[in-house]
N, C-alpha and C positions, 0 to 999 in steps of 0.2 A: 493494462496489459499491453505490451508491444510485441509485434511480430519480428522485430529487429534483434536478431541474435545470430551467433555463429554456431552452427551444428555440423559435425563432421561424421562420416561413417566410421565404424570401429576398424575397418581394414585400411584406412588411409593412414599415411605416415605423418610424422611430426612436421616434416617439411611441407607437405601438402596442406596441412592445418595452418601453418604459419602464412602460407601463400594467401589463404582466405581472410586473413586479418585486414582490416581497412587500413589504408595508408593515412598518414597524418595522425592528428590527434584522436585518440580512441574515447569511446563513451564508456559508461558503466556496462553497457551491453557487450562491449568487446573485451572486458576484463576477464571473461571466462569463455571456454569452449565446451559446447555440449557434445558428448560422444553418444551417438545413437546407433541402433541396429538398422536392418533393412526395413522394419516397420515403423521406424522413427520413435522406437521406445527409448526412453532415457536410460543410459547404462552408466555414465560417469560425467562429472563435472571437473574440468581441468583448468586451473588458473593459468593464464598466459605466461606469467613469470616462470612457471614450472617448465614450459616448453623451451626455454632458453638454456636450461641446464642439461638437457638429455640429447642423446644421439638423434640426428635428424632422420635417419632411416628407421627408427623405431616405430612400429605400428601404434596407433592410438589405443588399441585394446590392451597393450601392455603398460600403459601409464599407470602410476599407482592409483589404486581405487581410493576414492574419498567417500564419506557418507554423503548421499545426496538428499539434501533437504529440498522438497518440491511441495507445490500446492496444486490443487485442481482449479478448473475454471469456476467452480461454484464456491470457492473459499472466500470467506468475508475478509475485507481489507484489514480489520482488527487482527485477525489471525495471522495474516501475511506480515503485518508489522510486528506482531509478537515473534514469529519465527525469524524474521530478518534481524530483530534486536538481539534475540537470545543467541543466535549463532554467528552474529556479526557479518551478515551477508549484504553485499551491495546489490546483488541480482538474485532473484528467486525464480527458478524455472516453473512454468505453468504447464500442467499436463491435462489431457482430456481424460475421460473415465477409463479409456483403454490404456493409459499409461504412456500415450504418445505426446511428444513435445509439440506444443502449439504456440508457445510464446515465452516471454519473460517479463518480470515486473521488477523495476528498480526500487530501491529504498526511497529515492526521490518522489517517485509516482505514488508509493504508498503514503508518504507524508502529505503529499498534496491532496489525496482523497480523504485522508483523516482530517485534515484541516477543514476541507469543505464540509464534512459531516458535522465537525464540531461547530462550525459557524452557523450551519442550519439548526443545530441543537440550541446554540446560544440565542438565535433569532426567535425560536419557538419559546424558549424560556423568557426572553424579554417581552414577547407578545403576552404571554400568560401573566407576567408581573405587571404589565401595563393594564391589562383587563382587571386584575384584582385591585390595582390602585384606583382605577376609574370607579369600580364599584364601591371602594371604601370612601372615595371623595364624594360620590353621589350620596352615600349614607350620612357622611359627615355634613354636606351642605343641607341635607333634609333636616338633620338635628339642629344645625345652626339656624336654619330658617324658622323651625319650630320655636327655638328659644327666642329668636328675635321677635316673633309675634307675641310670645308670652311677655317679653320685656316691654313691648310698645303699649300694652294695655295699661290703662291707669291703675295704680295702686289703690285699692279700697280698703278702708280700715273697718274692722268689724264693729 
């Protein structure tokens, strides 16, 4: 989760929201603007590209409402990835238990976390397989040793 995001109050105008955008190249965090109330509760998510087509004096609370897909700070990365993939989100807002905006997580961050977990899972699986193979090798070498001792004995005819 990152605390780098752009949040504006609902009574701010589009022009004031545009002024808050970072100069130069933007990141995934600057692709959307979060509209919050006085308690920082998330009300709307507005893509920056929509700000370019509306009147600059329009208050942010009058921007078209979009369905807000968000997660809480306790949400598992797999769930965040599922939400981001299902709804084609580059950035997912993160809320605390009170519904207040505390951060955002990008699809890139989610992929990074999932790959790290996957690699840990692969490492655990690899260790388990190596342990199993070493046990099998020990049994096999014990059997081979037993057969070698049997074969080394001189053959006696009855």
